[in-house]
N, CA, C and O atoms as CSV, one atom per row, in Angstrom:
chain,resi,resn,atom,element,x,y,z
A,1,MET,N,N,2.130,-15.600,-53.558
A,1,MET,CA,C,2.310,-16.686,-52.696
A,1,MET,C,C,1.203,-17.781,-53.174
A,1,MET,O,O,0.034,-17.500,-53.439
A,2,GLU,N,N,1.652,-18.790,-53.223
A,2,GLU,CA,C,0.778,-20.005,-53.682
A,2,GLU,C,C,-0.177,-20.550,-52.611
A,2,GLU,O,O,0.307,-20.586,-51.480
A,3,ALA,N,N,-1.318,-20.939,-52.736
A,3,ALA,CA,C,-2.043,-21.525,-51.675
A,3,ALA,C,C,-1.693,-22.975,-51.076
A,3,ALA,O,O,-2.028,-23.417,-49.977
A,4,ASP,N,N,-0.919,-23.614,-52.099
A,4,ASP,CA,C,-0.422,-24.793,-51.716
A,4,ASP,C,C,0.788,-24.690,-50.602
A,4,ASP,O,O,1.073,-25.581,-49.802
A,5,SER,N,N,1.410,-23.464,-50.720
A,5,SER,CA,C,2.562,-23.407,-49.775
A,5,SER,C,C,2.238,-23.197,-48.301
A,5,SER,O,O,3.087,-23.263,-47.411
A,6,LEU,N,N,0.947,-22.940,-48.111
A,6,LEU,CA,C,0.420,-22.512,-46.596
A,6,LEU,C,C,0.130,-23.897,-46.067
A,6,LEU,O,O,-0.817,-24.507,-46.565
A,7,THR,N,N,0.891,-24.493,-45.051
A,7,THR,CA,C,0.393,-25.652,-44.335
A,7,THR,C,C,0.547,-25.495,-42.894
A,7,THR,O,O,0.949,-24.412,-42.466
A,8,SER,N,N,0.293,-26.387,-42.148
A,8,SER,CA,C,0.137,-26.355,-40.855
A,8,SER,C,C,1.400,-26.230,-40.126
A,8,SER,O,O,2.359,-26.705,-40.734
A,9,ALA,N,N,1.651,-25.722,-38.995
A,9,ALA,CA,C,2.851,-25.849,-38.339
A,9,ALA,C,C,3.364,-27.346,-37.841
A,9,ALA,O,O,4.509,-27.554,-37.441
A,10,LEU,N,N,2.537,-28.147,-37.914
A,10,LEU,CA,C,2.864,-29.513,-37.708
A,10,LEU,C,C,3.315,-30.319,-38.881
A,10,LEU,O,O,3.373,-31.546,-38.797
A,11,ASP,N,N,3.670,-29.612,-40.082
A,11,ASP,CA,C,4.267,-30.288,-41.061
A,11,ASP,C,C,5.690,-30.775,-40.751
A,11,ASP,O,O,6.589,-29.939,-40.849
A,12,THR,N,N,6.000,-32.030,-40.388
A,12,THR,CA,C,7.195,-32.399,-39.847
A,12,THR,C,C,7.861,-33.373,-41.209
A,12,THR,O,O,8.991,-33.843,-41.080
A,13,ARG,N,N,7.221,-33.571,-42.236
A,13,ARG,CA,C,7.597,-34.516,-43.398
A,13,ARG,C,C,7.595,-35.783,-42.988
A,13,ARG,O,O,8.400,-36.542,-43.528
A,14,THR,N,N,6.763,-36.266,-42.023
A,14,THR,CA,C,6.607,-37.621,-41.530
A,14,THR,C,C,5.653,-38.456,-42.274
A,14,THR,O,O,5.366,-39.605,-41.939
A,15,GLY,N,N,5.154,-37.819,-43.333
A,15,GLY,CA,C,4.116,-38.655,-43.995
A,15,GLY,C,C,2.783,-38.314,-43.590
A,15,GLY,O,O,1.874,-38.838,-44.234
A,16,VAL,N,N,2.484,-37.530,-42.638
A,16,VAL,CA,C,1.246,-37.006,-42.321
A,16,VAL,C,C,0.725,-35.917,-43.202
A,16,VAL,O,O,1.409,-34.938,-43.500
A,17,GLY,N,N,-0.413,-36.093,-43.584
A,17,GLY,CA,C,-1.072,-35.376,-44.646
A,17,GLY,C,C,-1.094,-33.843,-44.190
A,17,GLY,O,O,-1.279,-33.466,-43.033
A,18,LEU,N,N,-0.881,-33.055,-45.266
A,18,LEU,CA,C,-0.609,-31.711,-45.344
A,18,LEU,C,C,-1.867,-31.127,-45.149
A,18,LEU,O,O,-2.757,-31.552,-45.886
A,19,GLU,N,N,-2.206,-30.129,-44.219
A,19,GLU,CA,C,-3.515,-29.367,-44.250
A,19,GLU,C,C,-3.216,-27.929,-44.376
A,19,GLU,O,O,-2.186,-27.405,-43.953
A,20,PRO,N,N,-4.194,-27.312,-44.993
A,20,PRO,CA,C,-4.066,-25.823,-45.191
A,20,PRO,C,C,-4.255,-25.129,-43.742
A,20,PRO,O,O,-4.829,-25.603,-42.762
A,21,VAL,N,N,-3.673,-23.989,-43.863
A,21,VAL,CA,C,-3.895,-23.190,-42.544
A,21,VAL,C,C,-5.164,-22.586,-42.545
A,21,VAL,O,O,-5.612,-21.983,-43.520
A,22,ARG,N,N,-5.920,-22.773,-41.177
A,22,ARG,CA,C,-7.189,-22.290,-41.001
A,22,ARG,C,C,-7.330,-21.101,-40.365
A,22,ARG,O,O,-6.341,-20.716,-39.741
A,23,ARG,N,N,-8.351,-20.380,-40.358
A,23,ARG,CA,C,-8.454,-19.113,-39.414
A,23,ARG,C,C,-8.455,-19.640,-37.964
A,23,ARG,O,O,-8.866,-20.762,-37.669
A,24,PRO,N,N,-7.966,-18.750,-37.085
A,24,PRO,CA,C,-7.978,-19.315,-35.699
A,24,PRO,C,C,-9.540,-19.261,-35.300
A,24,PRO,O,O,-10.340,-18.561,-35.921
A,25,GLU,N,N,-9.869,-20.019,-34.271
A,25,GLU,CA,C,-11.265,-20.053,-33.719
A,25,GLU,C,C,-11.285,-19.263,-32.662
A,25,GLU,O,O,-10.463,-19.254,-31.745
A,26,VAL,N,N,-12.486,-18.411,-32.820
A,26,VAL,CA,C,-12.669,-17.424,-31.684
A,26,VAL,C,C,-13.782,-18.125,-30.802
A,26,VAL,O,O,-14.847,-18.548,-31.252
A,27,LEU,N,N,-13.370,-18.186,-29.452
A,27,LEU,CA,C,-14.027,-18.882,-28.469
A,27,LEU,C,C,-15.227,-17.897,-27.995
A,27,LEU,O,O,-15.033,-16.993,-27.182
A,28,ARG,N,N,-16.300,-18.125,-28.499
A,28,ARG,CA,C,-17.537,-17.159,-28.094
A,28,ARG,C,C,-18.137,-17.533,-26.636
A,28,ARG,O,O,-18.910,-16.760,-26.069
A,29,SER,N,N,-17.752,-18.715,-26.089
A,29,SER,CA,C,-18.172,-19.153,-24.943
A,29,SER,C,C,-17.711,-18.226,-23.629
A,29,SER,O,O,-18.309,-18.031,-22.571
A,30,MET,N,N,-16.613,-17.804,-24.028
A,30,MET,CA,C,-15.881,-16.949,-23.037
A,30,MET,C,C,-16.231,-15.431,-22.958
A,30,MET,O,O,-15.806,-14.712,-22.054
A,31,ALA,N,N,-17.027,-15.001,-23.956
A,31,ALA,CA,C,-17.571,-13.517,-24.209
A,31,ALA,C,C,-18.440,-13.445,-22.852
A,31,ALA,O,O,-19.198,-14.346,-22.493
A,32,GLY,N,N,-18.226,-12.278,-22.170
A,32,GLY,CA,C,-18.953,-11.774,-21.225
A,32,GLY,C,C,-18.920,-12.509,-19.942
A,32,GLY,O,O,-19.900,-12.553,-19.199
A,33,ARG,N,N,-17.663,-13.153,-19.653
A,33,ARG,CA,C,-17.335,-13.905,-18.624
A,33,ARG,C,C,-16.929,-12.876,-17.461
A,33,ARG,O,O,-17.177,-13.159,-16.289
A,34,ARG,N,N,-16.344,-11.762,-17.789
A,34,ARG,CA,C,-15.837,-10.917,-16.563
A,34,ARG,C,C,-17.015,-10.506,-15.701
A,34,ARG,O,O,-18.026,-9.998,-16.187
A,35,ARG,N,N,-16.879,-10.705,-14.613
A,35,ARG,CA,C,-17.935,-10.343,-13.613
A,35,ARG,C,C,-17.535,-9.054,-12.868
A,35,ARG,O,O,-16.336,-8.804,-12.742
A,36,ILE,N,N,-18.305,-8.365,-12.454
A,36,ILE,CA,C,-18.098,-7.155,-11.391
A,36,ILE,C,C,-18.619,-7.530,-10.128
A,36,ILE,O,O,-19.772,-7.938,-9.992
A,37,TRP,N,N,-17.682,-7.386,-9.054
A,37,TRP,CA,C,-17.877,-7.798,-7.633
A,37,TRP,C,C,-18.181,-6.534,-7.004
A,37,TRP,O,O,-17.591,-5.518,-7.372
A,38,THR,N,N,-19.070,-6.506,-6.067
A,38,THR,CA,C,-19.149,-5.167,-5.119
A,38,THR,C,C,-18.155,-5.571,-4.026
A,38,THR,O,O,-17.699,-6.699,-3.841
A,39,LEU,N,N,-17.898,-4.446,-3.327
A,39,LEU,CA,C,-16.927,-4.623,-2.155
A,39,LEU,C,C,-17.708,-5.557,-0.991
A,39,LEU,O,O,-17.038,-6.272,-0.246
A,40,GLU,N,N,-18.908,-5.509,-0.908
A,40,GLU,CA,C,-19.372,-6.416,0.076
A,40,GLU,C,C,-19.463,-7.750,-0.334
A,40,GLU,O,O,-19.433,-8.595,0.561
A,41,GLN,N,N,-19.573,-8.141,-1.553
A,41,GLN,CA,C,-19.632,-9.413,-2.074
A,41,GLN,C,C,-17.999,-9.962,-1.797
A,41,GLN,O,O,-17.838,-11.083,-1.313
A,42,LYS,N,N,-16.961,-9.202,-2.094
A,42,LYS,CA,C,-15.645,-9.542,-1.901
A,42,LYS,C,C,-15.236,-9.784,-0.541
A,42,LYS,O,O,-14.409,-10.658,-0.280
A,43,LEU,N,N,-15.848,-8.952,0.468
A,43,LEU,CA,C,-15.512,-9.078,1.786
A,43,LEU,C,C,-16.219,-10.362,2.348
A,43,LEU,O,O,-15.652,-11.121,3.134
A,44,ALA,N,N,-17.455,-10.545,1.903
A,44,ALA,CA,C,-18.166,-11.914,2.336
A,44,ALA,C,C,-17.334,-13.126,1.720
A,44,ALA,O,O,-17.092,-14.126,2.396
A,45,ILE,N,N,-16.993,-13.011,0.663
A,45,ILE,CA,C,-16.259,-14.385,0.145
A,45,ILE,C,C,-14.901,-14.412,0.809
A,45,ILE,O,O,-14.541,-15.501,1.257
A,46,VAL,N,N,-14.120,-13.407,0.935
A,46,VAL,CA,C,-12.878,-13.521,1.652
A,46,VAL,C,C,-13.035,-13.915,3.167
A,46,VAL,O,O,-12.142,-14.478,3.800
A,47,GLY,N,N,-14.202,-13.578,3.661
A,47,GLY,CA,C,-14.609,-14.103,5.072
A,47,GLY,C,C,-14.725,-15.593,5.212
A,47,GLY,O,O,-14.201,-16.323,6.054
A,48,GLU,N,N,-15.494,-15.882,4.247
A,48,GLU,CA,C,-15.936,-17.291,4.075
A,48,GLU,C,C,-14.453,-18.081,3.878
A,48,GLU,O,O,-14.164,-19.069,4.553
A,49,MET,N,N,-13.677,-17.581,2.991
A,49,MET,CA,C,-12.505,-18.265,2.592
A,49,MET,C,C,-11.551,-18.548,3.743
A,49,MET,O,O,-10.886,-19.576,3.872
A,50,ALA,N,N,-11.571,-17.541,4.529
A,50,ALA,CA,C,-10.805,-17.763,5.851
A,50,ALA,C,C,-11.209,-18.817,6.788
A,50,ALA,O,O,-10.469,-19.307,7.641
A,51,ARG,N,N,-12.536,-19.159,6.556
A,51,ARG,CA,C,-13.024,-20.382,7.615
A,51,ARG,C,C,-13.032,-21.673,6.723
A,51,ARG,O,O,-13.488,-22.738,7.139
A,52,CYS,N,N,-12.531,-21.523,5.544
A,52,CYS,CA,C,-12.654,-22.767,4.669
A,52,CYS,C,C,-11.277,-23.547,4.806
A,52,CYS,O,O,-10.252,-22.905,5.036
A,53,GLY,N,N,-11.247,-24.809,4.679
A,53,GLY,CA,C,-10.174,-25.618,4.754
A,53,GLY,C,C,-9.464,-25.751,3.512
A,53,GLY,O,O,-8.243,-25.631,3.410
A,54,ASN,N,N,-10.282,-26.010,2.540
A,54,ASN,CA,C,-9.588,-26.173,1.061
A,54,ASN,C,C,-9.962,-25.069,0.275
A,54,ASN,O,O,-11.137,-24.961,-0.076
A,55,ILE,N,N,-9.022,-24.140,-0.086
A,55,ILE,CA,C,-9.452,-22.927,-0.843
A,55,ILE,C,C,-9.796,-23.295,-2.372
A,55,ILE,O,O,-10.687,-22.734,-3.010
A,56,ALA,N,N,-9.011,-24.264,-2.843
A,56,ALA,CA,C,-9.250,-24.679,-4.328
A,56,ALA,C,C,-10.658,-25.189,-4.425
A,56,ALA,O,O,-11.287,-24.859,-5.431
A,57,GLU,N,N,-11.285,-25.994,-3.470
A,57,GLU,CA,C,-12.567,-26.381,-3.495
A,57,GLU,C,C,-13.525,-25.311,-3.540
A,57,GLU,O,O,-14.464,-25.217,-4.331
A,58,PHE,N,N,-13.157,-24.389,-2.481
A,58,PHE,CA,C,-13.960,-23.309,-2.098
A,58,PHE,C,C,-14.140,-22.466,-3.284
A,58,PHE,O,O,-15.233,-21.928,-3.459
A,59,ALA,N,N,-12.930,-22.250,-4.334
A,59,ALA,CA,C,-12.969,-21.585,-5.456
A,59,ALA,C,C,-13.745,-22.105,-6.630
A,59,ALA,O,O,-14.200,-21.340,-7.481
A,60,ARG,N,N,-13.899,-23.438,-6.676
A,60,ARG,CA,C,-14.598,-24.233,-7.584
A,60,ARG,C,C,-16.100,-23.973,-7.163
A,60,ARG,O,O,-16.873,-23.644,-8.063
A,61,GLN,N,N,-16.550,-24.085,-5.954
A,61,GLN,CA,C,-17.982,-23.978,-5.576
A,61,GLN,C,C,-18.381,-22.605,-6.099
A,61,GLN,O,O,-19.430,-22.511,-6.736
A,62,HIS,N,N,-17.673,-21.603,-5.893
A,62,HIS,CA,C,-18.112,-20.054,-6.159
A,62,HIS,C,C,-17.612,-19.772,-7.688
A,62,HIS,O,O,-17.718,-18.667,-8.220
A,63,ASP,N,N,-17.095,-20.833,-8.272
A,63,ASP,CA,C,-16.799,-20.425,-9.575
A,63,ASP,C,C,-15.916,-19.241,-9.815
A,63,ASP,O,O,-16.239,-18.353,-10.604
A,64,ILE,N,N,-14.723,-19.227,-9.085
A,64,ILE,CA,C,-13.804,-18.071,-9.017
A,64,ILE,C,C,-12.372,-18.843,-9.043
A,64,ILE,O,O,-12.153,-19.949,-8.549
A,65,ARG,N,N,-11.484,-18.045,-9.702
A,65,ARG,CA,C,-10.207,-18.577,-9.691
A,65,ARG,C,C,-9.497,-18.291,-8.426
A,65,ARG,O,O,-9.714,-17.210,-7.879
A,66,THR,N,N,-8.644,-19.167,-7.879
A,66,THR,CA,C,-8.027,-19.027,-6.733
A,66,THR,C,C,-7.089,-17.924,-6.611
A,66,THR,O,O,-6.866,-17.497,-5.478
A,67,SER,N,N,-6.423,-17.324,-7.758
A,67,SER,CA,C,-5.679,-16.280,-7.687
A,67,SER,C,C,-6.508,-15.041,-7.449
A,67,SER,O,O,-6.009,-14.138,-6.778
A,68,LEU,N,N,-7.865,-14.898,-7.991
A,68,LEU,CA,C,-8.620,-13.982,-7.615
A,68,LEU,C,C,-8.771,-13.865,-6.156
A,68,LEU,O,O,-8.562,-12.782,-5.608
A,69,LEU,N,N,-9.142,-14.976,-5.449
A,69,LEU,CA,C,-9.255,-14.779,-4.119
A,69,LEU,C,C,-8.174,-14.479,-3.346
A,69,LEU,O,O,-8.274,-13.766,-2.347
A,70,TYR,N,N,-7.092,-14.987,-3.739
A,70,TYR,CA,C,-5.756,-14.510,-3.031
A,70,TYR,C,C,-5.503,-13.042,-3.237
A,70,TYR,O,O,-4.960,-12.390,-2.345
A,71,THR,N,N,-5.868,-12.502,-4.356
A,71,THR,CA,C,-5.641,-11.026,-4.688
A,71,THR,C,C,-6.545,-10.417,-3.857
A,71,THR,O,O,-6.112,-9.418,-3.284
A,72,TRP,N,N,-7.639,-10.723,-3.636
A,72,TRP,CA,C,-8.663,-9.922,-2.636
A,72,TRP,C,C,-8.372,-10.058,-1.281
A,72,TRP,O,O,-8.563,-9.078,-0.561
A,73,ARG,N,N,-7.886,-11.235,-0.735
A,73,ARG,CA,C,-7.268,-11.297,0.544
A,73,ARG,C,C,-5.973,-10.578,0.783
A,73,ARG,O,O,-5.658,-10.284,1.937
A,74,ARG,N,N,-5.198,-10.275,-0.241
A,74,ARG,CA,C,-4.064,-9.360,-0.115
A,74,ARG,C,C,-4.337,-8.017,-0.006
A,74,ARG,O,O,-3.824,-7.280,0.835
A,75,GLU,N,N,-5.214,-7.653,-0.926
A,75,GLU,CA,C,-5.714,-6.268,-1.019
A,75,GLU,C,C,-6.332,-5.917,0.384
A,75,GLU,O,O,-5.899,-4.943,0.999
A,76,LEU,N,N,-7.268,-6.643,0.860
A,76,LEU,CA,C,-7.778,-6.519,2.315
A,76,LEU,C,C,-6.800,-6.388,3.441
A,76,LEU,O,O,-7.038,-5.710,4.440
A,77,ARG,N,N,-5.618,-7.104,3.235
A,77,ARG,CA,C,-4.682,-6.891,4.347
A,77,ARG,C,C,-3.970,-5.439,4.240
A,77,ARG,O,O,-3.634,-4.792,5.232
A,78,TYR,N,N,-3.785,-5.017,2.914
A,78,TYR,CA,C,-3.137,-3.786,2.653
A,78,TYR,C,C,-3.960,-2.681,3.344
A,78,TYR,O,O,-3.442,-1.819,4.054
A,79,VAL,N,N,-5.250,-2.768,3.090
A,79,VAL,CA,C,-6.298,-1.898,3.660
A,79,VAL,C,C,-6.171,-1.651,5.104
A,79,VAL,O,O,-6.056,-0.553,5.648
A,80,LEU,N,N,-6.206,-2.809,5.652
A,80,LEU,CA,C,-6.255,-3.010,7.212
A,80,LEU,C,C,-4.832,-2.497,7.791
A,80,LEU,O,O,-4.823,-1.906,8.871
A,81,GLU,N,N,-3.591,-2.727,7.053
A,81,GLU,CA,C,-2.342,-2.302,7.388
A,81,GLU,C,C,-2.451,-0.658,7.402
A,81,GLU,O,O,-2.099,0.036,8.356
A,82,ALA,N,N,-2.943,-0.217,6.301
A,82,ALA,CA,C,-2.818,1.116,6.036
A,82,ALA,C,C,-3.787,1.874,7.131
A,82,ALA,O,O,-3.492,2.969,7.611
A,83,GLY,N,N,-5.064,1.095,7.484
A,83,GLY,CA,C,-5.679,1.744,8.558
A,83,GLY,C,C,-5.002,1.865,9.880
A,83,GLY,O,O,-5.154,2.870,10.574
A,84,GLN,N,N,-4.235,0.829,10.251
A,84,GLN,CA,C,-3.562,0.836,11.462
A,84,GLN,C,C,-2.340,1.701,11.445
A,84,GLN,O,O,-2.021,2.169,12.538
A,85,ALA,N,N,-1.547,2.023,10.342
A,85,ALA,CA,C,-0.641,2.885,10.381
A,85,ALA,C,C,-1.178,4.272,10.521
A,85,ALA,O,O,-0.492,5.042,11.192
A,86,THR,N,N,-2.145,4.664,10.069
A,86,THR,CA,C,-2.699,6.115,10.172
A,86,THR,C,C,-3.202,6.279,11.732
A,86,THR,O,O,-3.259,7.399,12.239
A,87,SER,N,N,-3.532,5.190,12.400
A,87,SER,CA,C,-4.086,5.384,13.612
A,87,SER,C,C,-2.917,5.544,14.681
A,87,SER,O,O,-3.119,5.962,15.821
A,88,HIS,N,N,-1.863,5.223,14.266
A,88,HIS,CA,C,-0.548,5.433,15.165
A,88,HIS,C,C,0.207,6.711,14.742
A,88,HIS,O,O,1.326,6.984,15.177
A,89,ALA,N,N,-0.432,7.426,13.923
A,89,ALA,CA,C,0.278,8.544,13.573
A,89,ALA,C,C,0.012,9.895,14.380
A,89,ALA,O,O,0.192,11.010,13.890
A,90,GLU,N,N,-0.447,9.652,15.704
A,90,GLU,CA,C,-0.574,10.646,16.567
A,90,GLU,C,C,0.770,11.257,17.144
A,90,GLU,O,O,1.787,10.592,17.340
A,91,PRO,N,N,0.637,12.594,17.385
A,91,PRO,CA,C,2.046,13.136,17.785
A,91,PRO,C,C,2.520,12.613,19.017
A,91,PRO,O,O,1.756,12.289,19.926
A,92,MET,N,N,3.868,12.513,19.080
A,92,MET,CA,C,4.533,11.764,20.117
A,92,MET,C,C,5.561,12.734,20.727
A,92,MET,O,O,6.167,13.540,20.021
A,93,PHE,N,N,5.744,12.635,22.066
A,93,PHE,CA,C,6.693,13.496,22.602
A,93,PHE,C,C,8.078,13.039,22.647
A,93,PHE,O,O,8.241,11.838,22.863
A,94,VAL,N,N,9.090,13.764,22.486
A,94,VAL,CA,C,10.437,13.384,22.548
A,94,VAL,C,C,10.871,13.483,24.035
A,94,VAL,O,O,10.493,14.446,24.702
A,95,PRO,N,N,11.661,12.504,24.577
A,95,PRO,CA,C,12.301,12.623,25.867
A,95,PRO,C,C,13.337,13.665,25.831
A,95,PRO,O,O,14.158,13.578,24.918
A,96,VAL,N,N,13.444,14.666,26.692
A,96,VAL,CA,C,14.285,15.792,26.939
A,96,VAL,C,C,15.488,15.323,27.805
A,96,VAL,O,O,15.357,14.797,28.910
A,97,MET,N,N,16.642,15.560,27.205
A,97,MET,CA,C,18.014,15.169,28.032
A,97,MET,C,C,18.425,16.441,28.483
A,97,MET,O,O,18.785,17.299,27.678
A,98,ALA,N,N,18.403,16.640,29.710
A,98,ALA,CA,C,19.044,17.791,30.334
A,98,ALA,C,C,20.517,17.574,30.563
A,98,ALA,O,O,20.886,16.583,31.193
A,99,ASP,N,N,21.413,18.483,30.066
A,99,ASP,CA,C,22.804,18.371,30.179
A,99,ASP,C,C,23.387,19.516,31.049
A,99,ASP,O,O,24.587,19.552,31.324
A,100,SER,N,N,22.538,20.412,31.456
A,100,SER,CA,C,22.968,21.529,32.325
A,100,SER,C,C,23.295,21.153,33.770
A,100,SER,O,O,22.464,20.690,34.551
A,101,PRO,N,N,24.464,21.372,34.032
A,101,PRO,CA,C,25.127,21.050,35.456
A,101,PRO,C,C,24.353,21.895,36.524
A,101,PRO,O,O,23.941,21.489,37.611
A,102,LYS,N,N,24.245,23.101,36.015
A,102,LYS,CA,C,23.619,23.916,37.016
A,102,LYS,C,C,22.186,24.227,37.020
A,102,LYS,O,O,21.590,24.380,35.953
A,103,PRO,N,N,21.589,24.331,38.166
A,103,PRO,CA,C,20.128,24.297,38.393
A,103,PRO,C,C,19.669,25.682,37.781
A,103,PRO,O,O,20.294,26.707,38.054
A,104,LEU,N,N,18.652,25.693,37.014
A,104,LEU,CA,C,17.955,26.810,36.482
A,104,LEU,C,C,17.273,27.590,37.493
A,104,LEU,O,O,16.982,26.994,38.530
A,105,SER,N,N,16.948,28.873,37.381
A,105,SER,CA,C,16.221,29.611,38.347
A,105,SER,C,C,14.800,29.270,38.264
A,105,SER,O,O,14.387,28.766,37.220
A,106,SER,N,N,14.039,29.475,39.198
A,106,SER,CA,C,12.667,28.987,39.388
A,106,SER,C,C,11.882,29.727,38.335
A,106,SER,O,O,10.856,29.147,37.979
A,107,ASP,N,N,12.163,30.972,37.718
A,107,ASP,CA,C,11.602,31.741,36.943
A,107,ASP,C,C,11.662,31.159,35.317
A,107,ASP,O,O,10.859,31.400,34.416
A,108,VAL,N,N,12.852,30.342,35.272
A,108,VAL,CA,C,13.059,29.981,33.762
A,108,VAL,C,C,12.046,28.692,33.572
A,108,VAL,O,O,12.050,27.776,34.394
A,109,ALA,N,N,11.255,28.697,32.523
A,109,ALA,CA,C,10.480,27.625,32.184
A,109,ALA,C,C,11.174,26.565,31.049
A,109,ALA,O,O,11.120,25.336,31.077
A,110,ILE,N,N,11.797,27.367,30.110
A,110,ILE,CA,C,12.411,26.460,29.208
A,110,ILE,C,C,13.595,27.295,28.601
A,110,ILE,O,O,13.647,28.524,28.562
A,111,GLU,N,N,14.443,26.500,28.179
A,111,GLU,CA,C,15.729,26.932,27.840
A,111,GLU,C,C,15.979,26.452,26.138
A,111,GLU,O,O,15.882,25.266,25.823
A,112,VAL,N,N,16.271,27.412,25.231
A,112,VAL,CA,C,16.402,27.024,23.893
A,112,VAL,C,C,17.727,27.465,23.345
A,112,VAL,O,O,18.146,28.619,23.438
A,113,GLU,N,N,18.372,26.451,22.755
A,113,GLU,CA,C,19.739,26.878,22.123
A,113,GLU,C,C,19.608,26.784,20.658
A,113,GLU,O,O,19.269,25.703,20.175
A,114,MET,N,N,19.837,27.791,19.905
A,114,MET,CA,C,19.897,27.785,18.456
A,114,MET,C,C,21.096,28.601,17.978
A,114,MET,O,O,21.364,29.770,18.258
A,115,GLY,N,N,21.770,27.733,17.189
A,115,GLY,CA,C,23.032,28.396,16.480
A,115,GLY,C,C,24.086,29.020,17.444
A,115,GLY,O,O,24.782,29.999,17.175
A,116,GLY,N,N,24.100,28.378,18.492
A,116,GLY,CA,C,25.129,28.822,19.668
A,116,GLY,C,C,24.569,29.702,20.612
A,116,GLY,O,O,25.169,29.891,21.671
A,117,ALA,N,N,23.358,30.341,20.343
A,117,ALA,CA,C,22.803,31.264,21.355
A,117,ALA,C,C,21.840,30.522,22.408
A,117,ALA,O,O,21.128,29.606,21.998
A,118,VAL,N,N,21.816,30.825,23.471
A,118,VAL,CA,C,20.916,30.303,24.424
A,118,VAL,C,C,19.988,31.226,24.955
A,118,VAL,O,O,20.337,32.290,25.466
A,119,VAL,N,N,18.592,30.779,24.830
A,119,VAL,CA,C,17.624,31.756,25.110
A,119,VAL,C,C,16.903,31.249,26.409
A,119,VAL,O,O,16.354,30.165,26.210
A,120,ARG,N,N,16.774,31.663,27.506
A,120,ARG,CA,C,15.913,31.219,28.488
A,120,ARG,C,C,14.668,32.037,28.585
A,120,ARG,O,O,14.610,33.257,28.737
A,121,ILE,N,N,13.501,31.040,28.455
A,121,ILE,CA,C,12.114,31.709,28.491
A,121,ILE,C,C,11.624,31.617,29.866
A,121,ILE,O,O,11.716,30.575,30.515
A,122,GLY,N,N,11.086,32.731,30.333
A,122,GLY,CA,C,10.584,32.691,31.898
A,122,GLY,C,C,9.039,32.163,31.604
A,122,GLY,O,O,8.537,31.970,30.497
A,123,ARG,N,N,8.460,31.994,32.835
A,123,ARG,CA,C,7.156,31.509,32.901
A,123,ARG,C,C,6.168,32.656,32.519
A,123,ARG,O,O,5.092,32.340,32.011
A,124,THR,N,N,6.469,33.966,32.733
A,124,THR,CA,C,5.513,34.893,32.548
A,124,THR,C,C,5.761,35.600,31.220
A,124,THR,O,O,5.188,36.672,31.024
A,125,ALA,N,N,6.640,35.042,30.210
A,125,ALA,CA,C,7.015,35.669,28.973
A,125,ALA,C,C,5.685,35.577,28.021
A,125,ALA,O,O,4.971,34.580,28.135
A,126,LYS,N,N,5.357,36.562,27.122
A,126,LYS,CA,C,4.288,36.639,26.292
A,126,LYS,C,C,4.666,35.716,25.263
A,126,LYS,O,O,5.868,35.546,25.058
A,127,ALA,N,N,3.722,35.030,24.513
A,127,ALA,CA,C,3.915,34.128,23.382
A,127,ALA,C,C,4.405,34.878,22.238
A,127,ALA,O,O,5.268,34.359,21.530
A,128,ASP,N,N,3.932,36.106,21.957
A,128,ASP,CA,C,4.529,36.828,20.769
A,128,ASP,C,C,5.783,37.255,20.829
A,128,ASP,O,O,6.499,37.289,19.827
A,129,LEU,N,N,6.210,37.654,22.104
A,129,LEU,CA,C,7.593,38.135,22.380
A,129,LEU,C,C,8.606,36.758,22.205
A,129,LEU,O,O,9.699,36.844,21.645
A,130,VAL,N,N,8.131,35.626,22.706
A,130,VAL,CA,C,9.016,34.373,22.474
A,130,VAL,C,C,9.245,34.179,20.994
A,130,VAL,O,O,10.361,34.077,20.486
A,131,ALA,N,N,8.111,34.137,20.354
A,131,ALA,CA,C,8.055,33.883,18.831
A,131,ALA,C,C,8.959,34.756,18.076
A,131,ALA,O,O,9.617,34.308,17.137
A,132,ALA,N,N,9.032,36.172,18.498
A,132,ALA,CA,C,9.827,37.047,17.685
A,132,ALA,C,C,11.214,36.777,17.944
A,132,ALA,O,O,11.988,36.825,16.988
A,133,VAL,N,N,11.647,36.500,19.089
A,133,VAL,CA,C,13.153,36.080,19.694
A,133,VAL,C,C,13.479,34.759,18.875
A,133,VAL,O,O,14.514,34.710,18.211
A,134,ILE,N,N,12.737,33.858,18.914
A,134,ILE,CA,C,13.110,32.643,18.172
A,134,ILE,C,C,13.167,32.889,16.554
A,134,ILE,O,O,14.082,32.387,15.901
A,135,GLN,N,N,12.290,33.575,16.023
A,135,GLN,CA,C,12.365,33.829,14.724
A,135,GLN,C,C,13.654,34.755,14.422
A,135,GLN,O,O,14.296,34.530,13.396
A,136,ALA,N,N,13.983,35.627,15.158
A,136,ALA,CA,C,15.187,36.433,15.074
A,136,ALA,C,C,16.507,35.547,14.991
A,136,ALA,O,O,17.433,35.748,14.205
A,137,LEU,N,N,16.438,34.640,15.837
A,137,LEU,CA,C,17.472,33.623,16.053
A,137,LEU,C,C,17.649,32.851,14.724
A,137,LEU,O,O,18.772,32.722,14.237
A,138,GLN,N,N,16.601,32.361,14.165
A,138,GLN,CA,C,16.557,31.515,12.837
A,138,GLN,C,C,17.008,32.432,11.679
A,138,GLN,O,O,17.615,31.900,10.749
A,139,VAL,N,N,16.766,33.763,11.647
A,139,VAL,CA,C,17.243,34.645,10.675
A,139,VAL,C,C,18.757,34.661,10.639
A,139,VAL,O,O,19.353,34.484,9.577
A,140,GLN,N,N,19.373,34.868,11.760
A,140,GLN,CA,C,20.865,35.075,11.851
A,140,GLN,C,C,21.631,33.921,11.464
A,140,GLN,O,O,22.847,34.073,11.341
A,141,ARG,N,N,21.106,32.765,11.248
A,141,ARG,CA,C,21.967,31.523,10.754
A,141,ARG,C,C,22.621,31.549,9.514
A,141,ARG,O,O,23.284,30.580,9.144
């Protein structure tokens, strides 16, 4: 390959002088630009940003890109929403619908229907006996 054949990409044959292709310039001024932010710094900046009227100007003052500010704000929202979701994860009771037309005797505390079998558990029943009966009903399925 001849050295004369290497020309710039702007060679349009319009009379502009041909220039040999040069090596790309490495921008040394951007080296080391990546900064590490602590969580406290991020929270403080996002808090200030919430009170700021012009986010672009705020970003210029702090020498931060606006996209990074919006990313931090979105991540903070996700954390807050996740915290709220776990606080509502408490066990909840399901309302019971009684469809029995006949009143139960005063001794029956609960009635369980499993696989077509109806088990009435009295108030004085022992817990281990009740667990054994329900387990036996589950095995028969």
